[in-house]
Structure formats: structure tokens, C-alpha cells
C-alpha positions in Angstrom: 0.0 -0.1 0.1 3.0 2.5 0.9 4.2 1.9 -2.2 1.4 3.0 -4.2 0.9 6.0 -1.9 4.5 7.2 -2.4 4.0 6.7 -6.6 0.9 8.7 -6.3 2.5 11.3 -4.2 5.4 11.5 -6.8 3.0 11.9 -9.8 1.0 14.3 -7.8 4.2 16.5 -7.4 5.3 16.2 -11.0 1.7 17.3 -12.2 1.6 20.1 -10.2 5.5 21.1 -10.4 5.7 20.9 -6.4 8.7 20.0 -4.5 8.2 16.5 -2.8 9.3 18.0 0.7 6.5 20.7 0.5 3.9 18.2 -0.7 4.8 15.8 2.0 3.8 18.5 4.5 0.7 19.6 2.9 -0.4 15.6 2.8 1.0 15.3 6.7 -1.1 18.1 7.7 -4.1 17.0 5.7 -3.8 13.3 7.3 -3.4 15.0 10.9 -6.9 16.8 10.0 -8.6 13.5 9.0 -7.2 11.6 11.9 -8.4 14.3 14.4 -11.7 14.2 12.9 -12.1 10.2 13.4 -10.7 10.4 17.0 -11.6 14.3 18.3 -10.4 13.3 21.7 -7.1 12.4 20.6 -6.2 16.1 19.8 -2.6 16.3 21.0 -1.8 12.6 21.0 -1.7 11.8 17.0 1.7 11.3 15.2 2.2 11.0 11.4 5.4 10.3 9.9 6.1 10.3 6.1 9.3 9.5 4.7 9.6 9.3 0.9 12.9 8.1 0.9 12.5 4.7 3.0 8.8 4.9 1.7 7.6 5.0 5.3 4.1 6.0 5.8 3.0 5.5 9.4 0.1 6.9 11.8 -0.3 6.6 15.5 -2.3 7.4 18.5 -0.3 8.0 21.5 -1.9 6.1 24.3 -1.3 5.9 27.8 -1.2 2.8 29.5 -3.7 2.2 32.3 -4.5 -1.0 34.2 -8.2 -1.1 33.8 -10.7 -0.2 30.9 -9.5 2.7 28.9 -12.0 5.7 29.2 -11.3 6.9 25.5 -9.1 6.5 22.8 -6.2 8.1 24.6 -5.7 5.2 26.9 -5.1 1.6 26.5 -5.2 -1.3 28.8 -1.5 -2.8 29.8 -2.2 -6.0 28.3 -2.9 -5.0 24.9 -0.3 -2.2 25.2 2.4 -5.2 26.0 1.2 -6.8 22.5 2.4 -3.8 20.7 5.5 -3.0 23.0 6.7 -6.0 25.6 8.5 -3.3 27.6 4.8 -1.1 28.2 4.4 -0.2 31.6 1.6 1.4 33.7 1.7 5.1 33.5 3.8 5.3 30.1 2.8 5.6 26.4 2.8 3.3 23.6 2.3 4.3 19.7 -0.8 2.8 18.6 -0.7 1.9 14.9 -3.4 3.3 12.7 -4.7 1.8 9.2 -5.8 5.0 7.0 -8.4 2.4 5.5 -9.9 2.7 9.0 -10.8 6.3 8.7 -13.9 5.8 7.0 -15.1 7.5 3.7 -15.6 10.9 5.6 -12.0 11.3 6.9 -10.7 10.2 3.6 -12.7 12.8 1.4 -11.6 15.5 4.2 -8.0 14.7 3.5 -8.5 14.7 -0.2 -10.2 18.0 -0.2 -7.5 19.5 2.0 -4.7 18.4 -0.1 -6.6 19.8 -3.1 -7.2 23.2 -1.4 -3.2 23.3 -0.6 -2.2 22.3 -3.8 -4.4 25.2 -5.8 -2.4 27.4 -3.6 0.6 25.9 -4.0 0.3 26.0 -7.7 -1.1 29.6 -7.7 2.2 30.5 -5.6 4.4 28.6 -8.1 3.0 30.2 -11.3 3.4 33.6 -9.8 6.9 33.0 -8.6 7.8 31.4 -12.1 6.2 34.1 -14.1 6.3 37.3 -12.4 9.8 38.3 -13.7 8.7 37.1 -17.1 6.0 39.6 -17.6 6.7 41.6 -20.7 9.6 39.5 -21.5 10.0 37.0 -24.4 10.2 33.3 -23.4 11.0 30.4 -25.3 8.4 27.2 -25.2 7.3 24.0 -26.9 4.1 23.5 -28.7 2.5 20.5 -27.2 -0.9 20.5 -28.7 -2.9 22.2 -31.3 -6.5 22.3 -31.2 -8.1 21.5 -34.7 -11.4 23.6 -34.0 -10.6 26.7 -32.1 -7.1 26.9 -33.3 -5.7 27.4 -29.8 -2.2 26.3 -29.6 -0.9 24.7 -26.2 2.9 25.2 -25.4 4.6 24.2 -22.6 7.2 26.2 -20.6 9.0 24.9 -17.6 6.2 22.2 -16.8 3.6 24.7 -17.1 0.9 24.9 -20.2 0.2 28.0 -21.6 -2.4 28.8 -24.2 -1.7 30.8 -27.4 -5.0 31.8 -29.0 -5.8 32.3 -32.5 -6.1 36.1 -32.2 -2.7 36.1 -30.6 -1.1 34.3 -33.3 0.8 35.4 -36.3 -1.7 34.9 -39.2 -1.2 32.3 -41.5 1.6 30.8 -39.5 1.0 27.0 -38.9 2.4 25.6 -35.9 2.7 21.9 -35.0 3.5 19.4 -32.2 7.1 19.8 -31.1 8.1 23.3 -32.2 9.9 25.6 -30.4 8.6 28.8 -30.6 9.1 32.3 -29.1 6.1 34.0 -27.3 5.8 37.5 -25.3 4.4 37.5 -22.0 1.6 40.1 -22.4 0.6 39.9 -18.5 -0.6 37.9 -15.5 -4.3 38.0 -14.8 -6.5 36.7 -11.7 -3.4 36.8 -9.5 -5.4 36.5 -6.0 -7.1 33.1 -7.4 -6.2 31.0 -10.5 -3.2 33.0 -12.3 -3.6 32.8 -16.1 -0.6 33.7 -18.0 -1.2 35.6 -21.2 1.1 35.3 -24.1 1.2 36.3 -27.7 3.0 36.0 -31.0 1.3 39.1 -32.5 2.2 41.7 -30.0 4.7 44.3 -31.3 6.9 44.2 -28.2 7.8 40.4 -29.3 9.7 42.1 -32.1 11.4 44.3 -29.9 12.6 41.3 -27.5 13.7 39.5 -30.4 15.8 42.2 -31.5 17.3 42.5 -28.1 18.1 39.0 -28.3 19.9 38.9 -31.7 21.4 42.6 -31.4 24.2 43.0 -28.4 24.0 46.8 -29.1 20.3 47.1 -28.4 20.8 44.4 -25.3 23.8 46.9 -24.1 21.7 50.1 -24.4 24.3 51.5 -27.3 21.1 51.4 -29.6 17.5 52.2 -28.5 14.5 51.0 -30.2 12.5 54.3 -30.1 9.0 52.9 -31.5 7.5 49.8 -33.3 4.4 49.4 -35.3 3.4 46.1 -36.5 0.7 44.4 -38.8 1.5 40.8 -37.5 2.3 38.4 -40.4 2.7 41.0 -42.9 5.0 43.9 -41.9 6.7 45.5 -39.1 8.6 49.0 -38.9 11.2 49.7 -36.1 12.4 52.9 -35.3 16.1 52.7 -33.9 18.4 55.5 -32.6 22.2 55.2 -32.0 23.6 56.9 -28.6 26.9 56.5 -30.1 27.7 58.4 -33.5 30.2 55.9 -34.7 27.8 53.0 -34.4 25.4 52.6 -37.2 22.0 51.7 -35.6 20.4 50.3 -38.9 23.2 48.5 -40.1 23.8 46.8 -36.6 20.0 45.7 -36.6 20.4 44.0 -40.2 23.7 42.6 -39.1 26.7 41.2 -41.4 25.0 39.7 -44.7 21.6 40.3 -42.9 22.4 37.7 -40.2 20.4 39.4 -37.5 17.3 40.6 -39.1 16.9 37.2 -40.9 17.0 35.5 -37.5 14.1 37.6 -36.5 12.3 37.6 -39.9 12.7 33.5 -39.5 11.1 33.3 -36.1 8.1 35.4 -37.4 7.3 33.1 -40.0 8.9 35.3 -42.8 7.3 38.8 -41.9 8.7 41.7 -43.5 10.6 44.3 -41.3 11.7 47.7 -42.1 14.7 49.2 -39.9 14.4 53.1 -40.0 16.6 55.7 -38.4 14.6 57.7 -36.0 14.7 61.2 -36.1 13.8 64.0 -33.9 12.8 66.0 -36.7 9.2 65.2 -37.4 9.2 65.7 -41.2 12.3 63.8 -41.7 11.0 60.7 -39.2 7.8 60.8 -41.3 9.7 60.6 -44.6 11.9 57.7 -43.4 8.7 55.8 -42.2 7.2 55.7 -45.2 10.1 53.8 -46.8 10.2 51.9 -49.2 8.5 54.7 -50.9 10.4 57.9 -51.9 9.0 61.1 -50.5 9.4 64.6 -52.1 8.1 66.8 -49.3 6.5 66.7 -45.8 4.5 69.2 -44.4 3.6 69.1 -40.5 0.8 71.2 -39.2 1.1 74.1 -36.9 -0.5 73.6 -33.5 -1.0 70.4 -31.2 -2.8 68.6 -33.8 0.0 65.9 -34.9 -0.9 66.1 -38.4 1.1 66.4 -41.9 0.8 66.5 -45.6 3.2 64.0 -47.7 3.9 64.7 -51.5 5.1 61.6 -53.4 6.2 61.1 -56.8 3.3 59.8 -58.8 4.8 56.5 -59.4 5.4 56.3 -55.6 1.9 56.8 -54.6 0.7 53.0 -54.4 4.1 52.1 -52.9 3.7 54.9 -50.2 0.1 53.9 -49.3 0.7 50.1 -49.4 -1.4 47.1 -50.1 -4.9 48.2 -48.4 -3.1 51.1 -47.0 -0.9 49.2 -44.7 2.4 51.1 -45.4 0.8 54.4 -44.7 -1.0 53.1 -41.6 2.1 51.6 -40.1 4.0 54.9 -40.8 1.2 56.7 -38.9 1.4 54.5 -36.0 5.4 54.6 -35.9 5.3 58.4 -35.8 2.5 59.1 -34.1 1.2 61.3 -37.0 -1.9 61.4 -39.0 -0.4 61.2 -42.7 -2.6 62.8 -45.8 -0.5 61.4 -48.8 -0.7 63.3 -52.0 0.8 62.6 -55.6 3.4 65.1 -56.7 1.1 65.8 -59.9 -2.6 66.0 -60.2 -3.8 64.0 -63.2 -7.0 65.8 -65.0 -9.6 63.7 -66.2 -9.9 63.3 -69.9 -12.9 65.5 -71.5 -13.3 67.8 -68.3 -11.8 71.4 -68.5 -10.7 71.0 -65.1 -10.0 67.8 -63.0 -12.2 68.0 -59.7 -10.5 68.5 -56.6 -8.8 65.3 -55.5 -9.6 64.0 -52.1 -7.1 62.9 -49.9 -5.5 59.6 -51.0 -6.5 57.9 -48.0 -10.3 58.7 -48.6 -10.3 55.8 -51.0 -11.3 52.6 -49.7 -9.4 51.2 -46.6 -6.4 53.3 -47.3 -8.2 56.4 -45.6 -8.3 54.4 -42.3 -4.9 53.2 -42.4 -3.2 56.3 -43.1 -5.2 58.3 -40.8 -4.3 55.8 -37.9 -2.7 57.3 -35.0 -0.3 55.8 -32.5 -1.6 55.7 -28.9 
């Protein structure tokens, strides 16, 4: 019986990531509670010994030896006592062994519930201790399961299962069991009860953490990532700035033979990444942010409104706006400016004396919403 108990104890510890010593103390406390319930008069005369190393599980009532009929479970007649310990004597004590099976269903259930409650608290503390310094950081986890219906991916990090929901995955990415993936820990919720670790591969700060891992100059603080805008699975723009004029921020992020940026792109399943030099001059920064399109001029509006008008060559207009307004939208988020993109020359409509006044480029379809998006 004891072997089965300790096997179950070991399995319980592994499943709940609990040290055996901690678990033994919790089980011991639960058993004491169950014994006290079965023998309420023996409050202080109970002993439980659990030793996983020798697989010893022993429970005793400490009974006083008497020469007449015992008045309760705290006493034992000397004749019976000497069947347990031949050296028993009147007024002394003997350890009366208990069998857990005799506790009855109620006592066993009490022990089980107590252990379950303790394990919940242990798990809560373990998860908080395990992840409190991982919040807003990047971790590497292993895919253990992909749910066909919902698309939810279960990953394992340090024996703890985490759930990567579809809306936090990179669109178009197909993860499979056994894959090693980097995820960004966006936060921990429900800390006081059952903590839930929220993770993402779509969050823009995952890109920041990946560059910190690949570019020593960023990790060391020589190069600073000023801002990031991202449309997961499609394109990301990263604005970087060097504190050392002798260090090329963009070149350092790209790396020798594009090795550093390619490592990040590979981790993000082929997502395109634009590395841009940050500038404190808004007009210059906006022009760079619209890369790969060439910009002729940027006029930043006066006052508090962060708006600007950008003029681009006619053959660069669609490139500046991007597919479904993507390039303009990302540039707007990167810089924090509402961007109105105009072509260099208005093209008159054939058969009309004067071309009607052109609405801002953004007002055509999705491009309007894209280019007028501002960074929070």
C-alpha cells in the first residue's frame, strides 16, 4: 500500500510542479486533520511519519497505559499495550498504529479536499513565482498540442501549460506539435485566485525582444528602439537610434550579411521588417517611416494636432500607401502622426476642363483608415 501511496505522491508532485518536501508537509497536515476528525478526543496525541526516501508512512495514536478499562482512545489497557510493546508499563505510553483504511470515507474525503485546497494555493504561488519576472518578456516554449477546431495552441514552458489563442497567433502561421517557438508574456491576470499567463506572438513588443536577443548593441543600451508598429504576419516597422555616433543603428540591426534581421524574420515566419533611423525632426522621421516609398516633401501642421501632408512622386503613390493602406498605416503608428499622402502632380480627367479637386488619398477605401491611424 505504501509503495502505491508514494508513487501517487510523486506523480502528484510532478503534475503540479511541487517539491516533494513541500507536498509531504501538505499531505501530513491533511492526514492529521483527517485523524483528528476520526478521533476528536486525541487532539494532541497523534503522530504521522512520512519519509519518501524509505517509503515509510506511519500513523499513530499516543496512548497512555492503564491497568483497567480505557475511558477513551487516549488510553490502552496494559495487556493490549504489551502486544504492541513488550516493555510497556503503567503510566507510560505506547504508539498505537493506525490504518488509513479505517478512517472511513468521510475522513478520506476530508484529507483529499484539504490536499486539493493546498495544491491550488501551491500552484498559484508557484505560477506567480515562475512568471512574475517574465511579464513583458520573451520566453521559448514547446508546442504540445494544436486544437483543430478553435486553433488554440498549447505550449509548455518549464512544465507549465500556456495557451496561445488564435487572435494572438501570427496570421498564416501553422504551428505543429514539437515546434519550439518564442512567445511574448503580455501579462498575468487573476493573480489572487488561479493565475492566467497571457502570451502572444502577434504583439509588437515580441519584435523588440527578438531584436534585443539578436543585436548586442540593443541589449547593451548603445542602440535604442524608439518605436515599433506592426501588422503581425505581414510587415513591421522599427525605428532605431544610436547613442554612439560611431555605431550605425540600422546596420547593426541588419547585421553582417543580414544575419541578425534574418534571424528575427525567420522566427516571425517570414514577416517583412523595415528598420528605420529615428529622427527628432518629425518631417524627416515621417519621410523615413514611409519607406520603401520615396518622399518629396513633408509639411507638418502647426499647433497641437499631430498631422502632416506628404507629397510623393506619382509612381510612388501606391507604394507609399501600400496594399490596403498598410504602409501608410504602419508609418502613422510608428510616428504618431496622421498622414495625408498626395501625388506630386494632379492628373486631369479626360474630357473635363478642370479635374475635380482630389480628395486625400486615404479616403479611397481602406487606405483612409490606414493612413489616418495614430499611435496611442
